[in-house]
All heavy atoms as a GROMACS GRO file, in nm:
protein
  576
    1ALA      N    1   0.078  -0.111   0.004
    1ALA     CA    2  -0.005   0.003   0.004
    1ALA      C    3   0.095   0.124  -0.001
    1ALA      O    4   0.054   0.224  -0.072
    1ALA     CB    5  -0.095   0.000   0.122
    2PHE      N    6   0.200   0.124   0.073
    2PHE     CA    7   0.280   0.237   0.081
    2PHE      C    8   0.348   0.266  -0.054
    2PHE      O    9   0.358   0.381  -0.094
    2PHE     CB   10   0.395   0.214   0.192
    2PHE     CG   11   0.480   0.337   0.210
    2PHE    CD1   12   0.432   0.464   0.260
    2PHE    CD2   13   0.613   0.331   0.188
    2PHE    CE1   14   0.499   0.581   0.270
    2PHE    CE2   15   0.700   0.447   0.198
    2PHE     CZ   16   0.634   0.576   0.250
    3ALA      N   17   0.397   0.161  -0.132
    3ALA     CA   18   0.460   0.178  -0.254
    3ALA      C   19   0.348   0.235  -0.350
    3ALA      O   20   0.384   0.330  -0.436
    3ALA     CB   21   0.503   0.045  -0.302
    4LYS      N   22   0.227   0.185  -0.346
    4LYS     CA   23   0.124   0.242  -0.422
    4LYS      C   24   0.100   0.394  -0.400
    4LYS      O   25   0.085   0.479  -0.490
    4LYS     CB   26  -0.005   0.159  -0.414
    4LYS     CG   27  -0.114   0.202  -0.512
    4LYS     CD   28  -0.239   0.119  -0.486
    4LYS     CE   29  -0.348   0.156  -0.571
    4LYS     NZ   30  -0.413   0.292  -0.546
    5LEU      N   31   0.088   0.432  -0.279
    5LEU     CA   32   0.088   0.558  -0.225
    5LEU      C   33   0.191   0.643  -0.294
    5LEU      O   34   0.161   0.755  -0.349
    5LEU     CB   35   0.064   0.575  -0.082
    5LEU     CG   36   0.078   0.712  -0.031
    5LEU    CD1   37  -0.044   0.796  -0.073
    5LEU    CD2   38   0.099   0.721   0.132
    6GLN      N   39   0.312   0.608  -0.268
    6GLN     CA   40   0.428   0.682  -0.321
    6GLN      C   41   0.413   0.702  -0.483
    6GLN      O   42   0.460   0.806  -0.530
    6GLN     CB   43   0.559   0.616  -0.288
    6GLN     CG   44   0.586   0.626  -0.139
    6GLN     CD   45   0.730   0.557  -0.112
    6GLN    OE1   46   0.756   0.440  -0.152
    6GLN    NE2   47   0.825   0.640  -0.054
    7SER      N   48   0.378   0.598  -0.547
    7SER     CA   49   0.366   0.629  -0.688
    7SER      C   50   0.267   0.714  -0.741
    7SER      O   51   0.280   0.772  -0.856
    7SER     CB   52   0.344   0.480  -0.753
    7SER     OG   53   0.206   0.440  -0.736
    8GLU      N   54   0.175   0.745  -0.659
    8GLU     CA   55   0.060   0.834  -0.685
    8GLU      C   56   0.086   0.979  -0.644
    8GLU      O   57   0.023   1.075  -0.694
    8GLU     CB   58  -0.068   0.794  -0.616
    8GLU     CG   59  -0.127   0.662  -0.664
    8GLU     CD   60  -0.248   0.611  -0.602
    8GLU    OE1   61  -0.299   0.685  -0.514
    8GLU    OE2   62  -0.281   0.493  -0.632
    9LEU      N   63   0.180   0.994  -0.552
    9LEU     CA   64   0.210   1.140  -0.506
    9LEU      C   65   0.290   1.212  -0.601
    9LEU      O   66   0.389   1.162  -0.658
    9LEU     CB   67   0.282   1.129  -0.370
    9LEU     CG   68   0.208   1.081  -0.248
    9LEU    CD1   69   0.297   1.060  -0.124
    9LEU    CD2   70   0.090   1.161  -0.223
   10MET      N   71   0.256   1.347  -0.638
   10MET     CA   72   0.326   1.430  -0.718
   10MET      C   73   0.404   1.529  -0.629
   10MET      O   74   0.368   1.557  -0.518
   10MET     CB   75   0.220   1.503  -0.803
   10MET     CG   76   0.125   1.416  -0.886
   10MET     SD   77   0.208   1.307  -1.000
   10MET     CE   78   0.265   1.427  -1.116
   11ALA      N   79   0.497   1.590  -0.696
   11ALA     CA   80   0.583   1.696  -0.634
   11ALA      C   81   0.488   1.820  -0.617
   11ALA      O   82   0.407   1.846  -0.693
   11ALA     CB   83   0.703   1.730  -0.714
   12VAL      N   84   0.505   1.877  -0.493
   12VAL     CA   85   0.429   2.008  -0.471
   12VAL      C   86   0.527   2.122  -0.492
   12VAL      O   87   0.642   2.111  -0.441
   12VAL     CB   88   0.378   2.002  -0.321
   12VAL    CG1   89   0.304   2.125  -0.292
   12VAL    CG2   90   0.288   1.878  -0.296
   13ASN      N   91   0.481   2.215  -0.570
   13ASN     CA   92   0.570   2.333  -0.604
   13ASN      C   93   0.592   2.412  -0.486
   13ASN      O   94   0.510   2.444  -0.403
   13ASN     CB   95   0.497   2.416  -0.717
   13ASN     CG   96   0.498   2.341  -0.841
   13ASN    OD1   97   0.590   2.265  -0.869
   13ASN    ND2   98   0.393   2.366  -0.926
   14ALA      N   99   0.722   2.459  -0.488
   14ALA     CA  100   0.761   2.552  -0.376
   14ALA      C  101   0.725   2.697  -0.409
   14ALA      O  102   0.800   2.750  -0.494
   14ALA     CB  103   0.906   2.546  -0.339
   15THR      N  104   0.616   2.742  -0.367
   15THR     CA  105   0.555   2.876  -0.415
   15THR      C  106   0.567   2.988  -0.324
   15THR      O  107   0.570   3.092  -0.371
   15THR     CB  108   0.408   2.866  -0.453
   15THR    OG1  109   0.349   2.825  -0.338
   15THR    CG2  110   0.384   2.758  -0.566
   16ARG      N  111   0.600   2.960  -0.201
   16ARG     CA  112   0.606   3.071  -0.100
   16ARG      C  113   0.749   3.111  -0.079
   16ARG      O  114   0.831   3.026  -0.068
   16ARG     CB  115   0.548   3.016   0.040
   16ARG     CG  116   0.526   3.115   0.137
   16ARG     CD  117   0.403   3.201   0.141
   16ARG     NE  118   0.271   3.130   0.107
   16ARG     CZ  119   0.189   3.076   0.208
   16ARG    NH1  120   0.216   3.077   0.335
   16ARG    NH2  121   0.074   3.026   0.175
   17GLN      N  122   0.788   3.242  -0.087
   17GLN     CA  123   0.910   3.284  -0.089
   17GLN      C  124   0.942   3.355   0.051
   17GLN      O  125   0.848   3.404   0.129
   17GLN     CB  126   0.936   3.404  -0.196
   17GLN     CG  127   0.912   3.368  -0.331
   17GLN     CD  128   0.928   3.477  -0.429
   17GLN    OE1  129   0.959   3.595  -0.390
   17GLN    NE2  130   0.934   3.441  -0.556
   18VAL      N  131   1.066   3.323   0.090
   18VAL     CA  132   1.122   3.387   0.217
   18VAL      C  133   1.232   3.479   0.184
   18VAL      O  134   1.332   3.433   0.111
   18VAL     CB  135   1.175   3.273   0.313
   18VAL    CG1  136   1.236   3.341   0.441
   18VAL    CG2  137   1.062   3.180   0.345
   19PRO      N  138   1.206   3.614   0.198
   19PRO     CA  139   1.315   3.710   0.161
   19PRO      C  140   1.433   3.731   0.262
   19PRO      O  141   1.414   3.710   0.374
   19PRO     CB  142   1.231   3.836   0.156
   19PRO     CG  143   1.121   3.823   0.267
   19PRO     CD  144   1.086   3.675   0.258
   20ASN      N  145   1.531   3.773   0.205
   20ASN     CA  146   1.652   3.816   0.269
   20ASN      C  147   1.623   3.968   0.316
   20ASN      O  148   1.527   4.017   0.268
   20ASN     CB  149   1.779   3.822   0.183
   20ASN     CG  150   1.841   3.679   0.164
   20ASN    OD1  151   1.865   3.604   0.258
   20ASN    ND2  152   1.865   3.638   0.040
   21LYS      N  153   1.704   4.010   0.401
   21LYS     CA  154   1.684   4.149   0.447
   21LYS      C  155   1.690   4.256   0.335
   21LYS      O  156   1.626   4.357   0.328
   21LYS     CB  157   1.784   4.184   0.556
   21LYS     CG  158   1.772   4.113   0.693
   21LYS     CD  159   1.866   4.154   0.797
   21LYS     CE  160   1.831   4.069   0.912
   21LYS     NZ  161   1.919   4.107   1.020
   22ASP      N  162   1.760   4.212   0.223
   22ASP     CA  163   1.767   4.308   0.102
   22ASP      C  164   1.657   4.281   0.014
   22ASP      O  165   1.646   4.354  -0.091
   22ASP     CB  166   1.903   4.292   0.044
   22ASP     CG  167   1.924   4.164  -0.025
   22ASP    OD1  168   1.828   4.073  -0.026
   22ASP    OD2  169   2.038   4.130  -0.076
   23GLY      N  170   1.567   4.200   0.041
   23GLY     CA  171   1.451   4.177  -0.056
   23GLY      C  172   1.464   4.061  -0.142
   23GLY      O  173   1.369   4.029  -0.206
   24SER      N  174   1.580   4.023  -0.161
   24SER     CA  175   1.606   3.905  -0.259
   24SER      C  176   1.557   3.780  -0.194
   24SER      O  177   1.528   3.767  -0.069
   24SER     CB  178   1.760   3.888  -0.292
   24SER     OG  179   1.835   3.851  -0.171
   25VAL      N  180   1.527   3.673  -0.280
   25VAL     CA  181   1.478   3.556  -0.228
   25VAL      C  182   1.578   3.466  -0.159
   25VAL      O  183   1.677   3.426  -0.231
   25VAL     CB  184   1.406   3.471  -0.341
   25VAL    CG1  185   1.353   3.350  -0.297
   25VAL    CG2  186   1.289   3.558  -0.412
   26ARG      N  187   1.555   3.442  -0.038
   26ARG     CA  188   1.643   3.343   0.031
   26ARG      C  189   1.619   3.209  -0.003
   26ARG      O  190   1.711   3.133  -0.013
   26ARG     CB  191   1.620   3.372   0.188
   26ARG     CG  192   1.722   3.289   0.272
   26ARG     CD  193   1.715   3.333   0.411
   26ARG     NE  194   1.817   3.267   0.490
   26ARG     CZ  195   1.823   3.280   0.629
   26ARG    NH1  196   1.745   3.357   0.690
   26ARG    NH2  197   1.909   3.210   0.680
   27TYR      N  198   1.492   3.170   0.006
   27TYR     CA  199   1.453   3.034  -0.031
   27TYR      C  200   1.294   3.024  -0.052
   27TYR      O  201   1.232   3.129  -0.022
   27TYR     CB  202   1.487   2.929   0.069
   27TYR     CG  203   1.431   2.931   0.204
   27TYR    CD1  204   1.299   2.875   0.231
   27TYR    CD2  205   1.498   3.002   0.314
   27TYR    CE1  206   1.256   2.883   0.359
   27TYR    CE2  207   1.438   3.022   0.431
   27TYR     CZ  208   1.317   2.953   0.457
   27TYR     OH  209   1.266   2.965   0.588
   28ARG      N  210   1.243   2.922  -0.111
   28ARG     CA  211   1.109   2.902  -0.136
   28ARG      C  212   1.075   2.771  -0.067
   28ARG      O  213   1.154   2.668  -0.060
   28ARG     CB  214   1.079   2.892  -0.285
   28ARG     CG  215   1.105   3.017  -0.370
   28ARG     CD  216   1.060   2.990  -0.515
   28ARG     NE  217   1.060   3.112  -0.593
   28ARG     CZ  218   1.149   3.184  -0.646
   28ARG    NH1  219   1.292   3.129  -0.619
   28ARG    NH2  220   1.144   3.295  -0.699
   29PHE      N  221   0.941   2.767  -0.040
   29PHE     CA  222   0.887   2.644   0.030
   29PHE      C  223   0.744   2.613  -0.017
   29PHE      O  224   0.679   2.712  -0.062
   29PHE     CB  225   0.901   2.647   0.187
   29PHE     CG  226   0.808   2.742   0.241
   29PHE    CD1  227   0.678   2.711   0.293
   29PHE    CD2  228   0.845   2.869   0.255
   29PHE    CE1  229   0.598   2.794   0.361
   29PHE    CE2  230   0.765   2.966   0.330
   29PHE     CZ  231   0.650   2.930   0.372
   30ALA      N  232   0.701   2.498   0.010
   30ALA     CA  233   0.559   2.458  -0.032
   30ALA      C  234   0.475   2.484   0.098
   30ALA      O  235   0.518   2.416   0.199
   30ALA     CB  236   0.556   2.329  -0.076
   31PRO      N  237   0.377   2.556   0.097
   31PRO     CA  238   0.298   2.580   0.212
   31PRO      C  239   0.233   2.444   0.262
   31PRO      O  240   0.192   2.356   0.180
   31PRO     CB  241   0.197   2.690   0.173
   31PRO     CG  242   0.247   2.757   0.055
   31PRO     CD  243   0.335   2.650  -0.008
   32PHE      N  244   0.216   2.429   0.384
   32PHE     CA  245   0.150   2.314   0.442
   32PHE      C  246   0.017   2.292   0.380
   32PHE      O  247  -0.016   2.180   0.357
   32PHE     CB  248   0.126   2.337   0.599
   32PHE     CG  249   0.045   2.220   0.660
   32PHE    CD1  250   0.110   2.106   0.690
   32PHE    CD2  251  -0.081   2.230   0.691
   32PHE    CE1  252   0.057   1.995   0.755
   32PHE    CE2  253  -0.149   2.129   0.745
   32PHE     CZ  254  -0.088   2.010   0.783
   33GLU      N  255  -0.062   2.394   0.368
   33GLU     CA  256  -0.198   2.376   0.302
   33GLU      C  257  -0.186   2.314   0.153
   33GLU      O  258  -0.270   2.225   0.125
   33GLU     CB  259  -0.284   2.509   0.297
   33GLU     CG  260  -0.292   2.569   0.429
   33GLU     CD  261  -0.174   2.644   0.487
   33GLU    OE1  262  -0.078   2.685   0.420
   33GLU    OE2  263  -0.180   2.672   0.604
   34ASP      N  264  -0.094   2.359   0.086
   34ASP     CA  265  -0.066   2.307  -0.059
   34ASP      C  266  -0.026   2.144  -0.046
   34ASP      O  267  -0.075   2.089  -0.121
   34ASP     CB  268   0.044   2.392  -0.125
   34ASP     CG  269  -0.007   2.524  -0.154
   34ASP    OD1  270  -0.127   2.557  -0.134
   34ASP    OD2  271   0.069   2.601  -0.218
   35ILE      N  272   0.056   2.122   0.036
   35ILE     CA  273   0.108   1.993   0.064
   35ILE      C  274  -0.008   1.900   0.096
   35ILE      O  275  -0.035   1.790   0.026
   35ILE     CB  276   0.208   1.968   0.162
   35ILE    CG1  277   0.347   2.051   0.116
   35ILE    CG2  278   0.251   1.825   0.188
   35ILE    CD1  279   0.452   2.069   0.223
   36MET      N  280  -0.089   1.930   0.196
   36MET     CA  281  -0.204   1.850   0.242
   36MET      C  282  -0.309   1.835   0.140
   36MET      O  283  -0.379   1.737   0.118
   36MET     CB  284  -0.260   1.913   0.372
   36MET     CG  285  -0.162   1.890   0.492
   36MET     SD  286  -0.096   1.711   0.504
   36MET     CE  287  -0.246   1.634   0.546
   37ALA      N  288  -0.330   1.954   0.045
   37ALA     CA  289  -0.427   1.932  -0.051
   37ALA      C  290  -0.399   1.831  -0.152
   37ALA      O  291  -0.476   1.756  -0.202
   37ALA     CB  292  -0.448   2.084  -0.120
   38GLU      N  293  -0.270   1.814  -0.180
   38GLU     CA  294  -0.219   1.711  -0.263
   38GLU      C  295  -0.214   1.571  -0.201
   38GLU      O  296  -0.253   1.478  -0.263
   38GLU     CB  297  -0.079   1.748  -0.319
   38GLU     CG  298  -0.001   1.640  -0.394
   38GLU     CD  299  -0.070   1.606  -0.520
   38GLU    OE1  300  -0.133   1.685  -0.583
   38GLU    OE2  301  -0.066   1.478  -0.565
   39VAL      N  302  -0.176   1.565  -0.083
   39VAL     CA  303  -0.157   1.438  -0.022
   39VAL      C  304  -0.282   1.370   0.046
   39VAL      O  305  -0.297   1.249   0.026
   39VAL     CB  306  -0.033   1.452   0.094
   39VAL    CG1  307  -0.023   1.327   0.173
   39VAL    CG2  308   0.089   1.487   0.029
   40GLN      N  309  -0.364   1.459   0.123
   40GLN     CA  310  -0.471   1.396   0.191
   40GLN      C  311  -0.556   1.306   0.112
   40GLN      O  312  -0.590   1.193   0.158
   40GLN     CB  313  -0.550   1.520   0.248
   40GLN     CG  314  -0.665   1.468   0.346
   40GLN     CD  315  -0.603   1.398   0.475
   40GLN    OE1  316  -0.496   1.438   0.524
   40GLN    NE2  317  -0.670   1.306   0.527
   41PRO      N  318  -0.605   1.340  -0.006
   41PRO     CA  319  -0.701   1.254  -0.078
   41PRO      C  320  -0.632   1.125  -0.117
   41PRO      O  321  -0.700   1.016  -0.102
   41PRO     CB  322  -0.729   1.321  -0.199
   41PRO     CG  323  -0.701   1.471  -0.176
   41PRO     CD  324  -0.599   1.468  -0.092
   42LYS      N  325  -0.503   1.121  -0.139
   42LYS     CA  326  -0.434   0.994  -0.178
   42LYS      C  327  -0.410   0.920  -0.058
   42LYS      O  328  -0.403   0.788  -0.059
   42LYS     CB  329  -0.306   1.039  -0.252
   42LYS     CG  330  -0.344   1.100  -0.383
   42LYS     CD  331  -0.210   1.147  -0.465
   42LYS     CE  332  -0.240   1.185  -0.604
   42LYS     NZ  333  -0.294   1.323  -0.605
   43LEU      N  334  -0.386   0.976   0.056
   43LEU     CA  335  -0.362   0.912   0.189
   43LEU      C  336  -0.504   0.819   0.213
   43LEU      O  337  -0.496   0.705   0.240
   43LEU     CB  338  -0.343   1.006   0.303
   43LEU     CG  339  -0.206   1.061   0.307
   43LEU    CD1  340  -0.202   1.170   0.415
   43LEU    CD2  341  -0.090   0.970   0.325
   44VAL      N  342  -0.608   0.886   0.203
   44VAL     CA  343  -0.747   0.830   0.230
   44VAL      C  344  -0.775   0.713   0.131
   44VAL      O  345  -0.808   0.602   0.183
   44VAL     CB  346  -0.853   0.930   0.233
   44VAL    CG1  347  -0.984   0.867   0.234
   44VAL    CG2  348  -0.830   1.037   0.343
   45ASP      N  349  -0.750   0.749   0.010
   45ASP     CA  350  -0.768   0.636  -0.102
   45ASP      C  351  -0.674   0.501  -0.071
   45ASP      O  352  -0.723   0.398  -0.109
   45ASP     CB  353  -0.737   0.688  -0.240
   45ASP     CG  354  -0.837   0.799  -0.282
   45ASP    OD1  355  -0.940   0.815  -0.223
   45ASP    OD2  356  -0.803   0.858  -0.385
   46ASN      N  357  -0.566   0.516  -0.009
   46ASN     CA  358  -0.467   0.407   0.004
   46ASN      C  359  -0.466   0.363   0.159
   46ASN      O  360  -0.397   0.277   0.178
   46ASN     CB  361  -0.343   0.449  -0.027
   46ASN     CG  362  -0.323   0.465  -0.181
   46ASN    OD1  363  -0.313   0.346  -0.256
   46ASN    ND2  364  -0.325   0.572  -0.233
   47GLY      N  365  -0.568   0.403   0.229
   47GLY     CA  366  -0.589   0.355   0.373
   47GLY      C  367  -0.482   0.407   0.480
   47GLY      O  368  -0.447   0.341   0.576
   48PHE      N  369  -0.422   0.532   0.455
   48PHE     CA  370  -0.334   0.592   0.553
   48PHE      C  371  -0.395   0.718   0.610
   48PHE      O  372  -0.489   0.766   0.556
   48PHE     CB  373  -0.221   0.631   0.473
   48PHE     CG  374  -0.125   0.520   0.424
   48PHE    CD1  375  -0.145   0.457   0.300
   48PHE    CD2  376  -0.025   0.462   0.505
   48PHE    CE1  377  -0.066   0.359   0.264
   48PHE    CE2  378   0.048   0.356   0.471
   48PHE     CZ  379   0.036   0.299   0.349
   49SER      N  380  -0.328   0.755   0.724
   49SER     CA  381  -0.369   0.869   0.790
   49SER      C  382  -0.242   0.927   0.848
   49SER      O  383  -0.139   0.863   0.865
   49SER     CB  384  -0.477   0.849   0.904
   49SER     OG  385  -0.422   0.785   1.000
   50VAL      N  386  -0.244   1.057   0.873
   50VAL     CA  387  -0.126   1.129   0.939
   50VAL      C  388  -0.174   1.198   1.058
   50VAL      O  389  -0.290   1.247   1.064
   50VAL     CB  390  -0.051   1.227   0.840
   50VAL    CG1  391   0.005   1.149   0.722
   50VAL    CG2  392  -0.154   1.332   0.787
   51SER      N  393  -0.096   1.206   1.166
   51SER     CA  394  -0.110   1.297   1.279
   51SER      C  395   0.023   1.372   1.299
   51SER      O  396   0.126   1.333   1.262
   51SER     CB  397  -0.144   1.200   1.400
   51SER     OG  398  -0.031   1.117   1.428
   52PHE      N  399   0.002   1.484   1.372
   52PHE     CA  400   0.127   1.579   1.395
   52PHE      C  401   0.136   1.599   1.539
   52PHE      O  402   0.038   1.608   1.607
   52PHE     CB  403   0.100   1.710   1.312
   52PHE     CG  404   0.088   1.693   1.158
   52PHE    CD1  405  -0.024   1.661   1.107
   52PHE    CD2  406   0.212   1.687   1.094
   52PHE    CE1  407  -0.033   1.649   0.968
   52PHE    CE2  408   0.205   1.680   0.958
   52PHE     CZ  409   0.087   1.641   0.894
   53ASN      N  410   0.257   1.612   1.576
   53ASN     CA  411   0.285   1.653   1.714
   53ASN      C  412   0.419   1.737   1.709
   53ASN      O  413   0.482   1.740   1.615
   53ASN     CB  414   0.310   1.513   1.805
   53ASN     CG  415   0.292   1.550   1.951
   53ASN    OD1  416   0.296   1.666   1.996
   53ASN    ND2  417   0.273   1.436   2.020
   54SER      N  418   0.440   1.808   1.831
   54SER     CA  419   0.552   1.894   1.828
   54SER      C  420   0.613   1.880   1.970
   54SER      O  421   0.552   1.852   2.063
   54SER     CB  422   0.525   2.031   1.786
   54SER     OG  423   0.432   2.094   1.867
   55ARG      N  424   0.746   1.917   1.973
   55ARG     CA  425   0.815   1.921   2.098
   55ARG      C  426   0.920   2.033   2.088
   55ARG      O  427   0.964   2.070   1.985
   55ARG     CB  428   0.877   1.786   2.138
   55ARG     CG  429   0.974   1.739   2.042
   55ARG     CD  430   1.030   1.594   2.080
   55ARG     NE  431   1.104   1.518   1.994
   55ARG     CZ  432   1.225   1.542   1.963
   55ARG    NH1  433   1.307   1.609   2.041
   55ARG    NH2  434   1.289   1.479   1.862
   56ILE      N  435   0.957   2.082   2.207
   56ILE     CA  436   1.058   2.177   2.214
   56ILE      C  437   1.195   2.122   2.251
   56ILE      O  438   1.191   2.054   2.357
   56ILE     CB  439   1.022   2.301   2.306
   56ILE    CG1  440   0.894   2.366   2.265
   56ILE    CG2  441   1.133   2.398   2.324
   56ILE    CD1  442   0.839   2.470   2.341
   57GLN      N  443   1.291   2.132   2.172
   57GLN     CA  444   1.423   2.069   2.208
   57GLN      C  445   1.494   2.171   2.292
   57GLN      O  446   1.460   2.294   2.307
   57GLN     CB  447   1.495   2.049   2.080
   57GLN     CG  448   1.472   1.936   1.988
   57GLN     CD  449   1.568   1.917   1.885
   57GLN    OE1  450   1.615   2.011   1.835
   57GLN    NE2  451   1.588   1.786   1.857
   58GLU      N  452   1.604   2.119   2.343
   58GLU     CA  453   1.701   2.205   2.424
   58GLU      C  454   1.745   2.313   2.326
   58GLU      O  455   1.781   2.298   2.210
   58GLU     CB  456   1.816   2.127   2.479
   58GLU     CG  457   1.902   2.185   2.576
   58GLU     CD  458   2.013   2.111   2.620
   58GLU    OE1  459   1.975   1.986   2.660
   58GLU    OE2  460   2.110   2.159   2.653
   59GLY      N  461   1.741   2.436   2.382
   59GLY     CA  462   1.780   2.554   2.301
   59GLY      C  463   1.659   2.626   2.228
   59GLY      O  464   1.678   2.730   2.181
   60GLY      N  465   1.551   2.583   2.266
   60GLY     CA  466   1.425   2.639   2.228
   60GLY      C  467   1.382   2.609   2.086
   60GLY      O  468   1.276   2.659   2.034
   61ARG      N  469   1.453   2.508   2.004
   61ARG     CA  470   1.399   2.473   1.870
   61ARG      C  471   1.281   2.392   1.876
   61ARG      O  472   1.261   2.312   1.958
   61ARG     CB  473   1.502   2.398   1.791
   61ARG     CG  474   1.627   2.479   1.765
   61ARG     CD  475   1.720   2.396   1.687
   61ARG     NE  476   1.679   2.402   1.543
   61ARG     CZ  477   1.735   2.365   1.438
   61ARG    NH1  478   1.868   2.333   1.447
   61ARG    NH2  479   1.685   2.373   1.325
   62ILE      N  480   1.184   2.408   1.791
   62ILE     CA  481   1.059   2.342   1.783
   62ILE      C  482   1.077   2.246   1.683
   62ILE      O  483   1.112   2.268   1.567
   62ILE     CB  484   0.931   2.427   1.759
   62ILE    CG1  485   0.924   2.538   1.864
   62ILE    CG2  486   0.812   2.354   1.735
   62ILE    CD1  487   0.811   2.645   1.841
   63VAL      N  488   1.036   2.104   1.716
   63VAL     CA  489   1.055   2.001   1.624
   63VAL      C  490   0.919   1.957   1.602
   63VAL      O  491   0.842   1.910   1.684
   63VAL     CB  492   1.130   1.890   1.688
   63VAL    CG1  493   1.133   1.761   1.597
   63VAL    CG2  494   1.276   1.927   1.714
   64SER      N  495   0.873   1.939   1.470
   64SER     CA  496   0.733   1.882   1.435
   64SER      C  497   0.760   1.742   1.391
   64SER      O  498   0.854   1.708   1.316
   64SER     CB  499   0.682   1.962   1.320
   64SER     OG  500   0.655   2.106   1.366
   65ILE      N  501   0.666   1.658   1.432
   65ILE     CA  502   0.661   1.515   1.407
   65ILE      C  503   0.542   1.479   1.335
   65ILE      O  504   0.438   1.505   1.384
   65ILE     CB  505   0.682   1.433   1.528
   65ILE    CG1  506   0.818   1.483   1.612
   65ILE    CG2  507   0.691   1.278   1.509
   65ILE    CD1  508   0.814   1.457   1.755
   66CYS      N  509   0.557   1.425   1.217
   66CYS     CA  510   0.446   1.374   1.135
   66CYS      C  511   0.457   1.223   1.142
   66CYS      O  512   0.547   1.152   1.104
   66CYS     CB  513   0.457   1.418   0.990
   66CYS     SG  514   0.327   1.339   0.896
   67THR      N  515   0.343   1.158   1.191
   67THR     CA  516   0.347   1.007   1.205
   67THR      C  517   0.242   0.963   1.082
   67THR      O  518   0.121   1.010   1.088
   67THR     CB  519   0.288   0.962   1.344
   67THR    OG1  520   0.379   1.021   1.429
   67THR    CG2  521   0.291   0.816   1.354
   68LEU      N  522   0.275   0.862   1.004
   68LEU     CA  523   0.204   0.811   0.898
   68LEU      C  524   0.165   0.667   0.957
   68LEU      O  525   0.236   0.586   0.997
   68LEU     CB  526   0.290   0.789   0.774
   68LEU     CG  527   0.231   0.719   0.653
   68LEU    CD1  528   0.107   0.805   0.596
   68LEU    CD2  529   0.326   0.686   0.551
   69ARG      N  530   0.019   0.645   0.945
   69ARG     CA  531  -0.019   0.520   1.001
   69ARG      C  532  -0.113   0.459   0.871
   69ARG      O  533  -0.181   0.517   0.801
   69ARG     CB  534  -0.110   0.540   1.110
   69ARG     CG  535  -0.041   0.568   1.242
   69ARG     CD  536  -0.137   0.558   1.358
   69ARG     NE  537  -0.066   0.565   1.472
   69ARG     CZ  538  -0.041   0.696   1.548
   69ARG    NH1  539  -0.074   0.796   1.485
   69ARG    NH2  540   0.030   0.682   1.646
   70SER      N  541  -0.099   0.322   0.868
   70SER     CA  542  -0.192   0.256   0.778
   70SER      C  543  -0.310   0.210   0.846
   70SER      O  544  -0.316   0.202   0.976
   70SER     CB  545  -0.110   0.136   0.712
   70SER     OG  546  -0.096   0.045   0.811
   71ALA      N  547  -0.413   0.164   0.779
   71ALA     CA  548  -0.540   0.126   0.839
   71ALA      C  549  -0.520   0.009   0.923
   71ALA      O  550  -0.589  -0.007   1.033
   71ALA     CB  551  -0.635   0.090   0.730
   72GLY      N  552  -0.419  -0.073   0.906
   72GLY     CA  553  -0.394  -0.193   0.989
   72GLY      C  554  -0.294  -0.168   1.097
   72GLY      O  555  -0.276  -0.248   1.186
   73THR      N  556  -0.247  -0.032   1.122
   73THR     CA  557  -0.156  -0.003   1.220
   73THR      C  558  -0.229   0.016   1.355
   73THR      O  559  -0.340   0.093   1.354
   73THR     CB  560  -0.075   0.122   1.188
   73THR    OG1  561   0.000   0.107   1.077
   73THR    CG2  562   0.020   0.148   1.306
   74THR      N  563  -0.189  -0.060   1.463
   74THR     CA  564  -0.255  -0.047   1.602
   74THR      C  565  -0.186   0.051   1.698
   74THR      O  566  -0.239   0.080   1.807
   74THR     CB  567  -0.280  -0.183   1.650
   74THR    OG1  568  -0.146  -0.253   1.670
   74THR    CG2  569  -0.376  -0.271   1.563
   75THR      N  570  -0.058   0.078   1.668
   75THR     CA  571   0.014   0.163   1.766
   75THR      C  572   0.048   0.288   1.698
   75THR      O  573   0.055   0.317   1.579
   75THR     CB  574   0.146   0.091   1.815
   75THR    OG1  575   0.221   0.057   1.715
   75THR    CG2  576   0.105  -0.028   1.888
   0.00000   0.00000   0.00000
């Protein structure tokens, strides 16, 4: 099921820009909403779900954790 899911997922374009102080583009990223709009229907069709959690590491960095589960996963 996971291999089938991977074969159906398409790349999501990095459309959101993050500027440098001088106004030039530092980098681009794909917004969460765009990613989920692409991924969510395919997850459901293939019997998967995702959940998110976060924690604060030493030094104040926030770590986001995405857990992928299949319909047959019990933990």
